[in-house]
C-alpha positions in Angstrom: 28.9 -39.4 -15.4 25.2 -38.1 -16.0 24.6 -34.9 -18.1 23.4 -31.8 -16.5 21.9 -28.5 -17.8 22.8 -25.0 -17.1 20.9 -21.8 -17.3 23.2 -19.1 -18.7 22.8 -15.1 -19.1 24.6 -13.9 -22.1 26.6 -10.7 -21.9 24.2 -8.9 -24.6 22.3 -5.8 -24.4 19.4 -6.6 -26.4 16.1 -6.9 -24.9 15.3 -9.9 -27.2 18.1 -11.8 -26.0 17.4 -10.8 -22.1 16.6 -14.2 -20.8 18.4 -17.4 -19.2 19.3 -19.9 -22.2 19.8 -23.6 -21.3 22.9 -25.4 -22.5 23.9 -28.8 -21.8 26.7 -29.6 -20.0 28.9 -32.4 -21.1 30.0 -35.3 -18.7 33.5 -34.1 -19.3 32.5 -30.6 -17.6 29.8 -31.5 -15.3 32.1 -31.6 -12.1 33.8 -28.3 -13.0 31.0 -26.2 -13.9 29.3 -24.4 -10.9 26.6 -21.5 -10.4 28.3 -18.4 -10.6 31.2 -19.0 -13.3 31.7 -17.6 -16.7 31.5 -20.0 -19.6 31.9 -19.9 -23.1 29.0 -20.9 -25.3 28.0 -21.1 -29.0 25.2 -18.5 -29.4 23.1 -17.2 -32.1 22.5 -18.8 -35.9 26.3 -18.4 -36.5 27.1 -20.2 -33.2 29.5 -17.1 -32.2 31.4 -17.9 -29.2 30.3 -15.6 -26.5 31.0 -15.4 -22.6 28.1 -15.9 -20.0 27.6 -16.7 -16.5 25.8 -19.8 -15.2 22.8 -18.7 -13.0 21.4 -22.3 -12.5 22.2 -26.0 -12.8 19.5 -28.5 -13.2 19.3 -32.2 -13.3 16.5 -32.4 -16.0 15.7 -30.4 -19.1 12.0 -30.9 -20.3 12.0 -28.5 -23.3 11.7 -29.8 -26.9 14.8 -27.9 -28.3 18.1 -29.3 -29.3 20.5 -27.8 -26.8 24.0 -26.4 -27.5 27.0 -27.5 -25.2 28.8 -25.5 -23.2 32.5 -25.0 -24.9 34.7 -24.2 -21.8 34.7 -22.7 -18.1 36.6 -19.8 -17.8 36.9 -19.5 -13.9 38.2 -22.1 -11.6 35.8 -20.8 -8.9 32.2 -19.0 -8.8 32.7 -15.1 -9.4 29.5 -14.7 -7.4 28.0 -16.8 -4.7 24.5 -18.1 -5.0 22.9 -15.4 -2.7 24.0 -12.7 -5.2 22.7 -14.9 -8.2 19.3 -14.9 -6.3 19.6 -11.1 -5.4 20.1 -10.2 -9.0 17.2 -12.2 -10.3 15.0 -10.5 -7.7 16.2 -7.0 -8.8 15.5 -8.0 -12.4 11.9 -9.0 -11.5 11.2 -6.0 -8.7 12.6 -3.2 -10.7 11.9 -4.4 -14.3 15.6 -4.3 -15.4 17.3 -6.5 -17.6 19.0 -9.4 -16.3 22.1 -8.4 -17.5 22.2 -5.0 -15.9 21.0 -6.7 -12.6 24.0 -9.1 -12.8 26.5 -6.5 -13.6 25.6 -4.9 -10.3 26.9 -7.8 -8.1 29.6 -9.0 -10.5 33.4 -7.9 -9.9 33.7 -3.8 -10.6 34.5 -3.1 -14.5 33.7 -5.4 -17.5 33.1 -9.2 -16.4 34.2 -10.2 -19.6 37.8 -8.7 -18.6 38.4 -10.7 -15.2 41.3 -13.2 -15.4 42.1 -15.8 -13.1 46.0 -16.0 -12.4 47.9 -19.1 -11.6 50.8 -18.4 -9.2 53.3 -21.1 -8.3 54.5 -21.7 -4.5 57.4 -22.9 -3.1 57.7 -26.9 -4.2 59.6 -29.2 -1.9 61.1 -32.4 -3.4 59.1 -34.6 -1.4 56.0 -33.0 -2.6 57.1 -32.8 -6.0 58.1 -36.5 -6.3 54.1 -37.2 -5.4 53.0 -35.7 -8.6 51.8 -37.3 -11.4 53.2 -36.4 -15.0 50.3 -33.9 -15.8 50.8 -32.1 -12.3 54.5 -32.0 -13.1 53.8 -30.5 -16.6 51.4 -27.6 -15.1 54.4 -27.0 -12.2 57.3 -26.7 -15.0 55.3 -24.6 -17.4 54.4 -22.1 -14.5 57.9 -22.1 -13.4 59.2 -21.4 -16.9 56.6 -18.7 -16.9 58.2 -16.6 -13.8 55.8 -18.2 -11.4 52.6 -16.7 -12.8 50.3 -17.8 -15.4 46.8 -16.8 -16.7 44.3 -19.7 -16.4 43.6 -19.6 -20.4 47.0 -19.2 -21.4 48.1 -22.5 -19.0 45.1 -24.3 -20.8 46.4 -23.5 -24.2 50.0 -24.5 -23.3 48.6 -27.9 -21.8 46.8 -28.6 -25.2 43.6 -28.3 -23.2 44.7 -31.5 -21.1 44.4 -29.5 -18.2 40.9 -29.0 -15.8 40.2 -27.2 -13.0 39.8 -30.3 -10.9 43.7 -30.5 -11.6 44.3 -27.2 -10.3 42.2 -27.8 -7.4 44.1 -30.8 -6.4 47.4 -28.7 -6.6 45.9 -25.8 -4.6 45.0 -28.4 -1.8 48.6 -29.5 -1.9 49.9 -26.0 -1.5 51.5 -26.0 -4.6 49.2 -23.3 -6.4 47.3 -20.6 -5.4 44.7 -18.5 -7.7 44.2 -15.0 -7.9 41.9 -13.0 -9.9 42.5 -9.6 -11.7 40.8 -7.1 -13.9 42.1 -6.3 -17.2 42.3 -2.5 -17.5 45.1 0.0 -18.2 46.2 -0.7 -14.5 48.1 -3.8 -14.1 48.6 -5.6 -10.6 51.2 -3.9 -8.5 54.0 -6.3 -7.6 56.9 -5.9 -5.4 59.8 -8.1 -4.7 60.1 -10.0 -1.3 63.0 -11.8 0.0 63.4 -14.6 2.4 65.8 -17.5 3.4 65.3 -20.5 1.0 66.1 -23.2 3.8 65.0 -23.2 7.4 67.9 -22.8 9.5 67.7 -23.9 13.3 70.4 -21.8 14.7 72.8 -19.0 13.6 75.8 -21.6 13.9 74.2 -23.2 11.0 73.7 -19.9 9.1 77.8 -19.5 9.7 78.7 -23.0 8.5 76.6 -22.9 5.3 77.8 -19.1 4.2 81.0 -19.1 5.8 82.5 -16.6 8.2 84.5 -14.3 5.6 81.5 -13.4 3.7 80.6 -10.5 6.0 77.9 -8.9 4.0 75.9 -12.1 2.9 76.3 -13.1 6.6 74.7 -9.9 7.7 71.8 -10.2 5.3 71.3 -14.0 6.4 71.2 -13.0 10.1 68.9 -10.1 9.3 66.8 -12.5 7.5 66.7 -15.1 10.1 65.2 -12.6 12.7 62.8 -10.8 10.2 61.6 -13.7 8.1 60.2 -12.2 4.8 61.0 -8.5 3.6 60.6 -6.5 0.6 63.8 -6.3 -1.2 63.8 -2.4 -1.3 63.6 -2.5 2.4 66.4 -5.2 2.8 68.9 -3.1 0.7 68.0 0.2 3.0 68.2 -1.7 6.3 71.8 -3.6 5.8 73.1 -1.1 3.2 73.5 -3.8 0.3 74.0 -3.9 -3.1 71.7 -6.0 -5.6 74.6 -7.7 -7.0 75.2 -9.3 -3.3 71.6 -10.3 -2.7 71.8 -11.8 -6.7 74.8 -13.9 -5.7 73.3 -15.0 -2.6 70.2 -16.0 -4.6 72.4 -18.1 -7.2 74.0 -19.9 -4.3 70.4 -21.0 -3.2 70.4 -19.1 0.2 67.7 -16.9 -0.5 64.7 -16.8 -2.6 63.2 -13.7 -4.3 59.5 -13.7 -5.2 57.0 -11.3 -6.5 54.3 -10.7 -4.0 51.1 -8.8 -5.2 50.7 -5.3 -3.4 47.0 -4.5 -3.1 46.1 -0.9 -4.3 44.3 0.7 -1.4 42.3 3.8 -1.3 42.7 4.1 2.4 45.5 6.3 3.8 48.1 4.7 6.0 48.2 7.6 8.6 44.9 7.4 10.1 45.0 7.8 13.8 43.6 5.1 16.3 39.8 6.2 17.1 38.9 5.1 20.5 36.0 3.4 22.2 33.7 5.7 23.8 31.4 5.2 26.8 27.6 4.8 25.7 25.3 7.2 27.2 22.2 5.8 28.7 20.2 6.1 25.6 22.8 5.1 23.2 23.1 1.9 25.5 19.4 1.3 25.6 19.6 1.4 21.7 22.6 -0.8 21.6 21.1 -3.5 24.0 17.9 -3.7 22.3 19.5 -4.4 19.1 21.8 -6.9 20.5 19.1 -8.9 22.6 17.5 -9.4 19.4 20.8 -10.6 17.6 21.8 -12.8 20.8 18.2 -14.4 20.2 18.9 -15.2 16.6 15.8 -13.0 15.7 16.3 -11.5 12.1 15.4 -7.9 12.9 15.1 -4.4 11.3 15.5 -1.3 13.3 15.0 2.5 12.6 17.1 4.7 15.0 15.6 8.4 15.1 18.3 10.2 16.5 18.9 14.0 16.6 22.0 15.1 14.9 25.2 14.8 16.9 23.2 12.3 19.2 26.2 9.7 18.5 24.7 7.2 16.2 28.2 6.4 14.5 29.6 5.1 17.9 26.5 2.6 18.2 27.2 1.2 14.7 31.0 0.9 15.6 30.1 -1.1 18.8 27.7 -3.3 16.7 30.1 -4.0 14.2 32.4 -5.1 17.1 30.0 -7.3 18.2 29.7 -9.1 14.7 33.4 -9.4 14.6 33.2 -11.2 17.9 30.9 -13.5 16.5 32.7 -14.2 13.2 30.4 -12.3 11.1 31.1 -9.2 8.4 29.1 -6.1 8.2 28.1 -3.4 5.6 28.0 0.3 6.6 26.5 2.6 4.1 26.9 6.5 3.7 24.7 8.4 1.3 27.6 10.6 -0.1 31.0 10.1 -1.3 31.9 13.1 0.5 31.1 11.2 4.0 33.1 8.1 3.0 36.5 9.6 4.4 34.9 10.4 7.7 33.3 7.3 8.3 36.4 5.3 6.9 38.7 7.0 9.5 36.4 6.1 12.2 36.2 2.4 11.2 39.6 2.2 10.1 40.8 3.9 13.3 38.6 1.4 15.3 39.1 -1.8 13.3 42.6 -1.1 11.1 43.1 -3.2 8.1 39.6 -5.3 8.5 38.0 -2.5 6.5 37.5 -2.4 2.9 36.1 0.6 1.0 33.7 0.7 -1.9 32.6 3.8 -3.8 32.4 5.1 -7.3 35.5 7.7 -7.1 37.8 4.7 -6.7 40.1 3.8 -9.7 39.0 0.5 -11.2 42.1 -1.1 -10.1 41.2 -0.1 -6.5 37.7 -0.9 -6.4 38.6 -4.4 -8.1 41.2 -5.1 -5.3 38.9 -4.0 -2.5 36.0 -6.1 -4.0 38.8 -9.1 -4.0 39.8 -8.6 -0.4 36.0 -9.0 0.6 35.3 -11.9 -1.6 38.6 -13.6 -0.3 37.7 -13.2 3.2 40.7 -10.8 3.9 38.4 -8.0 5.6 35.1 -8.3 8.0 33.8 -4.6 7.0 32.7 -2.7 4.0 32.2 0.9 4.2 30.8 2.7 1.2 28.1 4.4 -0.8 25.1 2.8 -2.3 26.8 0.0 -4.4 28.5 -1.3 -1.3 25.3 -3.1 -0.4 26.4 -5.6 -2.8 29.8 -6.5 -1.2 30.4 -10.0 -1.8 30.3 -11.4 1.9 29.8 -15.0 2.7 28.6 -14.6 6.4 26.8 -11.3 6.4 25.6 -10.4 10.1 24.8 -6.6 9.8 23.8 -3.9 7.3 24.0 -0.3 8.5 22.2 2.5 6.4 23.2 5.9 7.7 21.3 9.1 6.7 18.6 6.6 5.4 16.3 9.4 4.0 18.8 10.2 1.3 17.7 10.5 -2.4 21.1 9.1 -3.4 20.2 5.7 -2.1 17.9 4.9 -5.1 19.8 4.2 -8.3 19.0 6.2 -11.5 20.4 3.5 -13.6 19.4 0.1 -14.4 18.9 -1.8 -12.1 16.8 1.4 -10.7 17.3 -0.3 -7.3 16.1 1.1 -3.6 19.5 0.4 -1.6 16.8 0.0 1.5 14.9 -2.8 -0.3 18.0 -4.6 -1.4 19.6 -4.4 2.1 16.1 -5.7 3.4 16.2 -8.8 0.8 20.2 -9.6 1.9 19.4 -9.5 5.7 16.4 -12.1 4.9 18.8 -14.1 2.9 21.3 -14.2 5.6 19.2 -13.7 8.8 21.1 -10.5 9.4 20.0 -7.6 11.3 19.2 -4.3 9.6 19.8 -1.0 11.2 18.4 2.3 9.3 19.3 5.8 11.0 18.5 9.4 10.4 17.7 12.5 12.3 15.0 13.1 9.5 13.5 9.6 8.3 11.9 9.3 5.3 8.0 9.6 5.6 7.7 6.0 4.2 10.4 4.6 6.6 8.7 6.2 9.7 5.4 5.0 8.3 6.5 1.7 8.5 8.0 2.0 11.8 4.5 2.9 13.0 2.9 0.1 11.6 5.7 -2.2 13.1 7.7 -3.3 10.0 10.9 -1.6 11.9 11.4 -1.5 15.4 11.7 2.2 16.2 14.5 3.5 18.6 15.0 7.2 19.9 18.0 9.3 20.6 16.5 12.6 21.7 19.8 14.1 23.2 23.2 15.1 21.8 26.1 13.8 23.2 27.3 15.5 26.6 23.7 16.9 26.5 24.9 19.5 24.0 22.0 22.0 22.8 20.9 21.8 19.2 21.8 25.3 17.4 19.4 28.1 17.6 17.5 28.4 14.2 16.7 31.9 12.9 14.4 32.5 10.0 15.1 35.3 8.0 12.3 36.7 5.7 14.2 38.1 2.5 11.1 40.2 1.4 11.9 42.5 4.2 15.5 42.6 3.4 14.4 43.7 0.2 12.1 46.1 1.2 14.6 47.7 3.6 17.0 48.1 0.5 19.2 45.1 1.1 19.8 43.6 -2.5 22.8 41.3 -1.4 23.0 37.6 -1.1 23.3 37.9 2.6 20.8 39.3 5.0 22.4 41.9 7.4 21.9 39.5 10.4 24.0 36.7 8.4 26.8 39.3 7.6 27.0 40.3 11.2 27.0 36.7 12.3 30.0 35.5 9.8 31.8 38.6 10.8 31.5 37.8 14.7 32.6 34.3 14.0 35.7 35.3 12.0 36.5 37.5 15.2 36.1 34.4 17.4 38.4 32.3 15.1 35.0 30.0 14.7 34.4 28.3 11.5 31.2 28.9 9.3 29.4 26.5 6.8 27.2 28.4 3.9 25.1 26.1 2.2 23.4 26.6 -1.3 22.0 23.7 -3.2 22.8 25.1 -6.5 26.4 25.2 -7.9 27.5 27.4 -10.6 27.8 31.1 -10.4 24.5 32.3 -11.8 21.2 30.3 -12.5 20.3 31.7 -15.9 21.4 34.3 -18.3 18.8 36.3 -19.6 18.0 39.3 -22.0 16.3 41.9 -20.0 14.8 43.9 -23.0 13.1 40.8 -24.6 12.9 38.0 -21.9 15.0 35.5 -23.8 16.7 33.1 -21.6 19.8 31.0 -22.8 18.7 27.4 -22.7 20.8 24.3 -23.7 19.9 23.3 -27.4 19.9 19.7 -26.4 17.7 19.8 -23.3 14.7 22.1 -22.3 16.4 23.7 -19.3 18.3 27.1 -18.7 22.2 26.8 -18.7 24.1 28.0 -15.7 26.9 30.3 -15.8 30.4 29.3 -14.4 32.6 32.1 -13.7 35.9 30.5 -13.3 35.8 29.2 -16.9 33.5 31.8 -18.4 31.4 29.4 -19.9 27.5 28.5 -19.6 27.0 25.0 -19.0 23.9 22.2 -18.9 23.9 20.4 -15.6 22.0 17.4 -17.4 24.0 16.9 -20.6 27.3 18.7 -19.8 27.2 21.0 -22.7 29.4 23.8 -22.3 29.0 27.1 -24.6 30.6 30.7 -24.4 28.0 33.2 -23.0 26.5 35.8 -25.6 27.6 39.4 -25.5 24.6 40.5 -27.5 20.9 38.6 -27.3 20.4 36.2 -30.3 16.9 37.1 -30.5 16.7 40.7 -30.3 20.3 42.0 -30.5 20.3 44.3 -27.7 23.2 44.6 -25.3 21.2 44.0 -22.0 22.5 40.6 -21.1 22.3 39.8 -17.4 23.2 37.2 -15.2 20.4 36.3 -12.7 20.4 33.9 -9.9 22.9 32.5 -7.8 24.6 29.5 -7.4 27.9 28.2 -5.1 30.3 29.8 -7.3 28.9 33.6 -7.0 28.5 32.9 -3.2 32.2 32.0 -2.9 33.2 35.4 -5.2 30.9 37.6 -3.0 32.2 36.3 0.2 35.8 36.6 -0.8 35.0 40.2 -1.6 33.3 41.0 1.9 35.8 39.0 4.1 39.0 39.3 2.1 41.0 38.1 5.2 39.1 35.0 5.7 40.1 31.6 4.0 36.8 30.7 2.0 36.8 27.4 0.1 33.7 25.8 -1.9 32.8 21.9 -2.0 30.5 21.1 -4.6 30.6 18.9 -7.6 32.9 21.5 -9.7 35.7 21.4 -6.9 35.5 17.7 -6.0 36.0 16.4 -9.6 39.5 15.4 -8.9 40.7 12.1 -7.2 41.1 13.1 -3.5 39.4 16.4 -3.5 37.2 15.6 -1.2 39.6 14.3 1.4 41.8 17.2 1.1 38.7 20.0 1.5 37.6 18.0 4.8 41.1 17.3 5.9 41.8 21.3 5.8 38.4 21.9 7.5 39.0 19.4 10.3 42.4 21.1 11.0 40.7 24.7 10.8 42.7 25.8 8.0 39.4 27.1 6.5 36.9 30.0 7.8 34.2 29.5 5.6 33.4 26.5 3.7 30.5 27.0 1.0 28.8 24.2 -0.6 26.1 22.1 -1.8 24.3 19.2 -0.3 27.7 17.7 0.1 28.3 19.6 3.2 24.6 18.9 4.4 25.2 15.6 5.6 26.8 14.0 8.7 30.2 15.8 8.5 31.4 16.6 12.0 33.3 19.5 12.3 34.0 20.9 16.2 34.7 24.4 15.6 31.9 25.0 13.2 29.5 27.3 15.3 27.4 29.1 12.6 25.4 27.6 9.5 24.0 30.0 6.8 21.2 28.3 4.8 21.5 31.0 1.7 18.1 30.2 0.0 15.9 27.7 1.8 13.2 27.8 -0.9 15.3 26.0 -3.4 14.0 22.5 -3.1 10.8 24.0 -2.0 9.8 25.5 -5.2 10.1 22.2 -7.1 7.2 20.6 -9.0 7.4 17.7 -6.9 5.5 15.9 -3.7 8.6 15.3 -1.7 9.5 19.0 -2.1 8.5 19.8 1.6 10.0 16.8 3.0 13.3 17.5 1.3 13.1 21.2 2.7 12.5 20.0 6.2 15.2 17.4 5.7 17.9 19.6 4.2 17.4 22.8 6.9 17.4 20.2 9.6 20.7 18.4 8.3 22.5 21.5 7.6 21.8 23.2 10.8 23.0 19.7 12.5 26.5 20.7 11.3 26.6 23.6 14.0 27.7 23.4 17.5 28.8 19.9 17.7 32.2 20.9 19.8 32.3 22.8 23.1 30.8 25.8 21.5 26.8 26.8 20.9 25.9 26.6 17.4 23.6 29.4 15.3 21.7 28.7 12.3 20.3 31.4 9.9 18.0 30.3 7.2 17.1 32.9 4.6 14.0 32.4 2.7 11.2 34.1 0.6 8.5 31.7 2.2 8.8 32.0 5.9 5.2 30.9 6.6 5.6 27.4 5.0 5.4 24.5 7.5 8.4 22.5 6.5 10.3 25.5 7.5 8.6 26.6 10.6 8.7 23.0 12.1 12.3 22.6 10.9 13.2 25.8 13.1 11.8 23.8 16.2 13.4 20.5 15.1 9.8 19.2 15.2 10.3 15.9 13.2 6.8 14.6 14.8 4.8 17.5 14.1 6.2 17.5 10.4 5.5 13.8 9.8 1.9 14.0 11.1 1.3 16.7 8.9 2.9 15.5 6.0 1.4 12.0 6.0 -2.0 13.3 6.1 -1.5 15.2 2.9 0.1 12.2 1.6 -2.7 10.1 2.3 -5.5 12.7 1.0 -3.6 12.9 -2.4 -2.7 9.3 -2.6 1.2 9.5 -2.6 3.6 7.1 -1.1 3.5 5.3 1.5 -0.2 4.8 0.6 0.4 3.7 -3.1 3.3 3.1 -5.4 4.1 5.2 -8.3 5.3 4.1 -11.5 6.9 6.5 -14.1 7.3 5.8 -17.6 9.1 7.9 -19.8 8.6 7.6 -23.5 11.5 9.4 -25.3 13.2 9.8 -28.9 14.8 12.6 -31.0 11.7 13.1 -33.3 9.0 15.0 -31.1 6.1 14.2 -33.4 6.9 10.3 -33.2 7.3 10.4 -29.5 4.1 12.3 -29.2 2.3 9.6 -31.5 4.0 6.6 -29.8 3.1 7.8 -26.2 -0.7 8.0 -27.2 -0.5 4.3 -28.9 1.2 2.7 -25.8 -0.9 4.4 -23.3 -4.1 3.0 -25.4 -2.7 -0.6 -25.5 -1.7 -0.4 -21.8 -5.1 0.5 -20.9 -6.7 -2.2 -23.1 -4.4 -4.6 -21.4 -5.3 -3.6 -18.2 -8.9 -4.0 -18.8 -8.4 -7.6 -20.4 -6.5 -8.5 -17.4 -9.5 -6.9 -15.0 -6.9 -4.8 -13.4 -7.8 -1.2 -14.8 -10.5 -0.6 -11.8 -7.5 -1.7 -9.1 -5.3 1.0 -10.4 -5.6 4.3 -8.7 -4.5 6.8 -11.3 -3.1 6.6 -14.6 -1.9 10.3 -15.7 -0.4 11.2 -19.1 0.8 11.0 -21.5 2.3 14.5 -21.1 5.4 16.2 -21.8 7.7 15.4 -18.8 8.7 18.4 -16.6 12.2 18.2 -18.1 10.8 18.0 -21.5 14.0 17.6 -23.6 17.4 16.2 -22.3 20.3 15.4 -24.5 18.1 16.0 -27.6 15.6 13.4 -26.5 12.0 14.6 -26.2 10.2 13.1 -23.1 6.7 12.3 -22.5 5.5 10.6 -19.3 2.9 8.3 -18.1 2.5 8.3 -14.4 0.5 5.4 -12.7 -0.4 4.9 -9.0 -1.1 1.5 -7.8 -1.5 -0.2 -4.1 0.9 -2.9 -3.0 -1.3 -5.8 -3.5 -1.9 -5.2 -7.2 1.8 -4.0 -8.1 3.1 -7.4 -9.5 0.2 -7.8 -11.7 0.7 -4.4 -13.0 4.3 -4.6 -13.6 3.9 -7.8 -15.5 1.3 -5.6 -17.7 4.2 -3.1 -18.1 6.5 -5.7 -19.1 4.4 -7.3 -21.6 3.6 -3.9 -23.3 6.7 -1.7 -23.1 9.8 -4.3 -22.5 8.7 -7.4 -24.6 6.6 -5.4 -27.1 4.1 -8.3 -27.6 1.7 -6.1 -29.5 4.5 -5.7 -32.0 4.5 -1.8 -31.9 7.0 -0.1 -34.5 9.5 1.4 -32.0 12.2 2.7 -34.2 13.6 5.8 -32.7 11.7 5.2 -29.4 13.1 4.2 -25.9 11.5 3.7 -22.6 12.5 4.6 -19.1 10.4 2.7 -16.1 11.3 3.4 -12.9 9.2 2.2 -9.8 8.8 4.6 -7.2 11.0 7.2 -8.3 12.9 9.7 -6.3 11.5 12.4 -8.4 8.8 12.7 -11.1 10.9 15.4 -12.8 
């Protein structure tokens, strides 16, 4: 058999080893090694044995190096498919990410070094057992002696490495073995004992003859199993009121078989009620038919649904997914917030039952791995989840839906710093699938692409049942102050909440800032308590009586006297959700008030608990951050109060007006979704701003037309790409010196490759807006560049910063490179 050559990515964080290494696949392993499998290879000068993943197999090797051999194959089947390997390589190149980080995004959840393959023994009938050769019989005996289950590596050891994956596959094809993956975590797989009749009895008479008429209890158990088939042991004991000794004696007689069956850990609640199919409105039908027409004509297409809040976008997704199932294809449905996942899951599970898997970061490793495995093994047809669900390992993907596509959470801030929308487009291109993105407030970039014809634009202009969009009232808080109202609530908002409580209606109060007070300051000298690791003020949390940094998590006790001037005039300024909650409870003591933010939803299941209580109308007033702004659907909410609409407007970021418009529109959309009209009260110190004025009118098109002109004027996306390079380290002088040194090298490099004239703008190096985070001083270089020159520019950045080809001493210095970041803070 010819030798082959494998390109292997080593599990190593160092940038110097971040490349594929070529290994020889010797003739004895040629049939066993496949792309996507983990292998053991010798690495480095000491030939240390390390794990790696095979990303490519080639027939020839044209290099001059003497190659090392792959030692062994860890898996019996590939962990990831060819399309996910290609996707990882594409992400690594597109987002300038290390290979290993790009692969970890698509590999099983957890540490891929700790994935095990278990071999499980099925029932072996004598006629099949007798056809096996000596080696195969040894395998069966070892697993049988190991209580029917053994880890692949351990089995190979006990077989003195005479065992190959080929033998495993032969035994699998004969129905003697099955293989199952598990991840080594503190949580072991859950198993439950199941019972079934060992022999196939044709009739009850045959049963009676075998057991004997006097063994009443055994007969009762056997007859029960004759009707039921396989059943959990616990359930059997309850149903027939039997002891374990009776069942064990039946096992000894060879009448029944007791086996361990793995129970999948599921984050999906079992008591989800059915979610019936709704008749589509004329607008929805037009939308659905247009998409299906393209799918039926096998046209790979991308759609943007621009639909007002409450226009029934979810029902369109559900019916598209149903069509995919009918075609034997799989679907991925993405939502921006974990808080939205329970609601979306309820609808999809209510419609499609156990064909749905859930993927998001709040699941335990065990749950996430089980859900991933269900998808990979073809046990489900739909994956619902947050950003990372875009990597669900389906093999016949037909549809990806991205709900609330404008949300910033779809951009990853960790390597690979991927944009979910771009990854979804790539996956759809790989499979020839359909991409549907939707929002009431599409991002300027997406809407621009729809105008250019890259997405087919579909509109939903009316709410379901022709419900009116809520009336939006803007309150100028400067006037409130002038009239002597210094409280958090304007007079109008206070009265509206009071009225709502009398009418037994629910209220949502929104403030995009958690904590109690935004900063603690001395009124005498102006000192502000700042995090000593980050250059930002600390937020006061009343419940714990602690000051917390929302960037690094540092928590300290608040000072009683000013550390600078020693005065006692320490005061708490600004407001967060915790202060709004305290104030609301004081004003409305009889109301049930709950808060939903990062602090109240850190415990598992806390999202679901708050949302269920809201749905069941056990909460009168829900106070929250942006978690409550998106997609939530409560029929009895008729009032939404936006406490401070300026929070996002005052950030030094070109996307601030867009974020403000989106937030007001989205939060407003939570009101009036049932049979009662909704009202929205927006409190602001900047009522004249166009984003607030146009959000009041729900006029997205006017906002887009104004915003896109400003973006063009100042050369911001979608007319250019922005690359942010942060140079950071703990020694501020060294950071400044190295920032300037790297800036000069980059400029010289761009001149050498004749790119300097085609790069629109290079700003910096200057202190980043958040100059210090986690004890690291941060300097920033920002580059603007048109699409056609982006790949060349990325190569130059890679050359200078990642590979450090100019051999700059980077001791104590690190880089953070982000292409088209969400924010340049």
